[in-house]
Backbone bond lengths (Angstrom), bond angles and torsions (degrees), N, CA, C in turn:
res aa  C-N    CA-C-N  psi(-1)  N-CA   C-N-CA  omega(-1)  CA-C   N-CA-C  phi
1 M - - - 1.447 - - 1.534 110.43 -
2 K 1.333 115.58 -40.92 1.464 120.11 -179.14 1.533 110.61 -63.94
3 K 1.344 117.02 -39.39 1.465 120.97 178.98 1.524 110.85 -66.03
4 L 1.335 116.28 -38.60 1.459 120.42 178.59 1.526 110.89 -64.64
5 L 1.307 117.72 -39.97 1.455 122.14 178.02 1.528 111.26 -64.94
6 I 1.322 117.80 -42.22 1.464 122.16 177.88 1.524 110.23 -64.83
7 L 1.336 117.38 -42.16 1.457 121.77 178.61 1.530 110.56 -62.87
8 G 1.322 117.07 -44.06 1.467 121.07 178.75 1.519 112.29 -62.32
9 A 1.320 116.45 -41.64 1.471 120.29 178.68 1.526 110.56 -66.20
10 S 1.321 117.01 -38.09 1.467 121.01 179.41 1.524 111.28 -65.20
11 V 1.322 117.14 -44.44 1.470 121.15 178.51 1.523 110.11 -63.79
12 G 1.317 117.37 -42.47 1.468 121.02 177.75 1.511 111.96 -61.34
13 L 1.311 116.68 -39.75 1.465 121.01 178.21 1.526 110.59 -64.85
14 L 1.329 117.35 -41.00 1.463 120.97 178.31 1.523 111.60 -63.60
15 F 1.336 117.87 -42.67 1.457 120.11 178.17 1.523 111.23 -67.27
16 G 1.307 117.44 -34.80 1.458 121.32 178.73 1.518 112.75 -68.92
17 C 1.327 117.51 -25.24 1.457 121.95 -179.27 1.524 112.33 -100.03
18 A 1.322 117.37 9.39 1.465 119.76 -179.57 1.510 110.21 -61.33
19 S 1.328 115.64 140.36 1.461 119.66 -175.97 1.512 111.43 -85.46
20 N 1.322 114.70 159.66 1.446 122.91 179.15 1.514 107.97 -116.16
21 S 1.325 116.99 112.47 1.457 120.81 -178.32 1.518 109.47 -86.06
22 D 1.316 117.27 136.39 1.453 122.53 -178.89 1.525 109.19 -96.64
23 P 1.349 118.91 111.04 1.448 120.51 -178.07 1.527 113.51 -76.84
24 H 1.322 118.96 -10.07 1.461 122.23 -177.35 1.520 110.24 -98.87
25 V 1.329 116.34 79.35 1.463 121.77 -179.83 1.522 107.84 -99.82
26 N 1.311 116.68 115.47 1.453 121.67 -178.47 1.516 110.37 -124.98
27 P 1.357 118.37 91.69 1.457 118.29 175.49 1.529 109.56 -63.01
28 I 1.305 116.56 134.52 1.452 122.15 178.54 1.517 107.14 -103.80
29 G 1.322 117.31 113.07 1.455 121.55 -178.75 1.520 111.12 89.39
30 S 1.323 116.21 172.27 1.459 122.06 -178.51 1.525 110.43 -85.96
31 M 1.319 115.63 137.46 1.460 120.45 178.23 1.522 110.91 -108.47
32 G 1.342 117.91 11.26 1.455 120.97 179.48 1.517 110.74 65.93
33 N 1.330 117.09 -128.52 1.469 121.91 -179.28 1.524 112.89 -83.20
34 I 1.328 117.73 -2.21 1.463 121.49 -178.40 1.526 109.28 -94.48
35 S 1.316 115.65 132.53 1.463 120.65 177.80 1.523 109.31 -138.01
36 I 1.319 115.23 167.43 1.459 121.81 176.90 1.522 107.68 -93.78
37 V 1.311 117.68 130.45 1.460 121.48 176.15 1.527 107.37 -67.23
38 P 1.343 117.65 123.47 1.472 120.10 -178.77 1.526 112.01 -54.24
39 G 1.319 115.45 135.49 1.457 121.42 178.74 1.510 115.19 78.12
40 S 1.353 117.62 5.45 1.461 119.24 -175.75 1.519 113.81 -93.11
41 I 1.325 118.20 -11.26 1.460 120.01 -179.75 1.525 108.44 -81.34
42 K 1.325 114.79 119.26 1.461 120.21 -176.39 1.526 109.54 -140.31
43 S 1.312 114.57 156.76 1.460 119.93 173.17 1.520 108.27 -146.49
44 A 1.316 115.03 146.25 1.461 121.16 179.62 1.519 108.21 -160.08
45 P 1.322 117.15 148.21 1.465 118.89 175.03 1.521 110.68 -73.24
46 N 1.347 116.36 141.71 1.460 118.86 175.94 1.527 109.08 -88.48
47 L 1.305 117.43 -170.41 1.464 120.72 -176.57 1.523 113.15 -63.77
48 N 1.337 118.09 -24.93 1.463 121.54 178.81 1.515 112.08 -86.95
49 G 1.334 118.97 -0.69 1.458 122.26 -178.89 1.515 113.29 85.18
50 L 1.330 117.97 5.43 1.461 121.60 178.68 1.525 109.56 -90.93
51 L 1.322 116.57 138.96 1.456 121.47 -178.23 1.519 110.97 -70.30
52 V 1.330 116.66 132.52 1.454 123.07 174.35 1.524 106.67 -112.49
53 A 1.328 115.65 125.41 1.463 121.70 -179.65 1.516 108.87 -110.71
54 Q 1.333 115.92 140.78 1.456 118.87 178.50 1.526 110.03 -146.97
55 A 1.320 114.71 154.16 1.466 122.12 177.42 1.517 107.58 -153.57
56 T 1.314 115.68 163.85 1.460 121.07 176.47 1.514 108.91 -119.23
57 L 1.326 116.13 125.32 1.454 122.76 178.39 1.521 108.80 -98.06
58 H 1.337 116.61 144.53 1.466 121.62 179.71 1.522 109.67 -124.31
59 N 1.328 116.65 135.66 1.461 122.88 177.17 1.530 107.90 -105.53
60 S 1.326 116.66 110.93 1.463 120.68 179.66 1.529 112.02 -92.78
61 G 1.333 116.89 3.15 1.461 121.38 -179.33 1.513 113.17 -82.76
62 R 1.337 115.00 -178.92 1.464 121.33 -178.55 1.525 113.07 -100.02
63 S 1.318 116.78 0.93 1.461 119.75 177.93 1.527 109.29 -135.56
64 S 1.317 115.31 158.24 1.462 121.03 179.63 1.521 110.28 -65.47
65 V 1.318 115.37 147.40 1.460 121.81 175.86 1.518 107.74 -121.35
66 T 1.327 116.57 123.05 1.452 121.28 173.04 1.513 107.13 -103.70
67 G 1.308 115.96 119.51 1.457 121.22 -177.99 1.514 110.19 -134.57
68 F 1.321 114.28 -169.58 1.454 121.52 -177.93 1.526 109.06 -134.36
69 Y 1.329 116.66 144.30 1.462 120.85 177.88 1.522 109.15 -136.63
70 R 1.331 115.01 158.09 1.454 122.54 171.86 1.523 107.85 -158.87
71 C 1.312 116.68 165.63 1.459 121.93 177.42 1.517 109.67 -117.93
72 K 1.315 114.51 146.64 1.460 121.92 170.03 1.518 105.42 -116.50
73 F 1.317 116.55 132.08 1.455 121.33 -176.45 1.520 110.69 -108.65
74 S 1.343 115.73 149.43 1.463 120.80 179.22 1.526 109.92 -139.08
75 D 1.337 115.18 164.64 1.462 120.10 178.26 1.530 109.63 -91.50
76 L 1.319 117.22 -171.93 1.464 121.28 -178.26 1.523 112.91 -61.89
77 N 1.332 117.95 -25.06 1.463 122.34 179.93 1.520 112.78 -89.04
78 G 1.336 117.69 0.58 1.462 120.93 -179.90 1.513 114.09 84.26
79 I 1.323 117.78 8.49 1.461 122.16 179.28 1.525 109.02 -86.40
80 Q 1.334 115.38 133.23 1.464 119.64 -178.09 1.518 111.30 -59.05
81 V 1.334 115.29 136.92 1.456 123.27 178.82 1.524 107.42 -113.37
82 G 1.308 117.02 124.71 1.458 121.02 178.99 1.527 111.86 76.88
83 N 1.315 115.08 179.48 1.468 121.59 179.37 1.520 110.03 -85.86
84 D 1.341 115.30 163.30 1.460 119.89 173.85 1.522 108.56 -59.97
85 Q 1.318 116.47 139.91 1.457 119.94 178.41 1.520 110.14 -76.34
86 V 1.302 115.79 161.78 1.458 122.86 177.38 1.525 108.26 -73.09
87 W 1.342 117.14 140.61 1.456 121.44 176.97 1.531 109.49 -63.46
88 Q 1.338 115.75 134.45 1.457 122.34 178.57 1.525 108.48 -110.59
89 Q 1.325 117.40 134.41 1.457 121.30 179.47 1.526 110.33 -80.93
90 V 1.332 115.68 141.26 1.456 121.56 177.83 1.524 108.56 -143.04
91 T 1.325 116.54 138.93 1.462 121.92 175.44 1.520 107.17 -112.76
92 I 1.327 115.27 127.70 1.463 120.90 -179.89 1.526 106.85 -116.41
93 Y 1.321 116.22 117.90 1.460 122.13 -175.79 1.528 110.58 -79.36
94 P 1.347 117.47 160.90 1.467 121.08 -177.99 1.528 112.24 -57.37
95 N 1.330 115.33 135.18 1.473 122.90 179.57 1.522 112.18 51.13
96 A 1.312 116.74 38.68 1.466 121.28 -179.26 1.523 110.19 -131.40
97 N 1.320 115.08 161.10 1.458 122.65 176.13 1.517 109.72 -104.95
98 Q 1.321 116.09 150.97 1.456 121.26 175.24 1.525 108.28 -140.24
99 A 1.323 116.40 120.66 1.458 121.09 177.96 1.523 109.86 -79.70
100 V 1.332 115.78 140.60 1.461 121.88 175.67 1.528 107.23 -126.26
101 K 1.327 116.14 149.39 1.460 120.97 -175.42 1.521 110.00 -144.10
102 C 1.333 116.31 142.85 1.469 123.38 175.58 1.527 108.16 -134.70
103 M 1.334 116.13 152.35 1.457 120.20 176.39 1.521 109.37 -127.49
104 A 1.319 115.42 132.64 1.466 121.73 178.53 1.527 110.19 -68.03
105 T 1.312 115.36 160.85 1.462 120.70 178.78 1.531 112.49 -108.81
106 E 1.334 117.23 -7.18 1.468 121.71 -178.53 1.523 110.09 -124.68
107 K 1.329 117.60 141.24 1.462 121.61 -176.99 1.527 113.42 -71.55
108 E 1.332 119.03 -21.66 1.467 120.22 -179.73 1.527 113.44 -80.46
109 T 1.327 116.71 4.71 1.458 121.27 178.46 1.524 110.28 -66.39
110 A 1.354 116.58 132.74 1.456 120.93 -179.03 1.528 113.02 -124.74
111 N 1.325 117.68 -20.04 1.455 120.59 -175.98 1.521 109.38 -147.78
112 F 1.331 116.31 169.18 1.453 119.42 -180.00 1.517 111.03 -147.98
113 Q 1.309 114.75 161.89 1.461 123.57 174.37 1.515 106.61 -130.30
114 L 1.323 117.17 126.79 1.455 122.43 178.70 1.520 108.57 -94.75
115 E 1.325 117.16 130.01 1.460 121.79 176.77 1.521 108.85 -113.04
116 F 1.338 115.79 138.78 1.454 121.48 -179.41 1.517 108.92 -133.49
117 S 1.340 116.29 137.33 1.449 121.99 176.46 1.521 108.62 -134.99
118 A 1.341 116.28 118.30 1.453 120.73 -179.87 1.515 111.87 -88.93
119 D 1.331 117.17 -21.39 1.476 119.11 -176.30 1.515 113.19 -116.95
120 G 1.307 118.75 2.08 1.464 121.33 178.44 1.520 113.63 78.64
121 Q 1.341 118.14 -2.56 1.461 121.25 -179.84 1.528 112.07 -118.78
122 N 1.325 116.51 -46.10 1.454 121.14 -178.95 1.524 109.12 -96.23
123 V 1.329 116.12 132.61 1.450 121.32 -178.98 1.522 108.68 -112.21
124 N 1.314 116.87 130.06 1.459 122.86 176.27 1.509 108.18 -109.88
125 A 1.325 116.35 128.76 1.459 121.04 -178.47 1.525 109.81 -105.52
126 I 1.303 116.23 135.62 1.463 122.63 176.59 1.504 106.33 -114.80
127 Q 1.322 116.56 114.81 1.465 121.11 -176.11 1.500 110.27 -103.97
C-alpha cells in the first residue's frame, strides 16, 4: 500500500510539472545563423510555483557564436512582471544546439519573451 501511495504521488507530481509548449514562435528581426529549434520553447511552474522558461538555440553556421540571452516575464494581461533579467552569456558551437533557461521571480508570471543578441547591439525577441 505504501509503494502504491508513493507511485501515485510521483505520477501526480510529473503531471503537475508537465510543460506547456508555445506554438506561436515569432522571431523579431534576423538572428543570423542562430535559430530556435522547433518545439523547444517550453514553460512550466517549478516546485516553488515560479515559471521556468526554456528554449533550444541552434547554430547552423561554420563558426562558434557567443551571444547573450535573457527573458522578460509577463502576467496573463501581458503586463511585465518583475525587472528585466541580467544578460546571460552563451556559446553555441557550429551545427550544435544549446539549451537556455530562465526562471521568473514572481508567482503571477504567466508568459515570457526570450531575447537574444549575438553582437551585443541588436536584440532579437522570440515571443
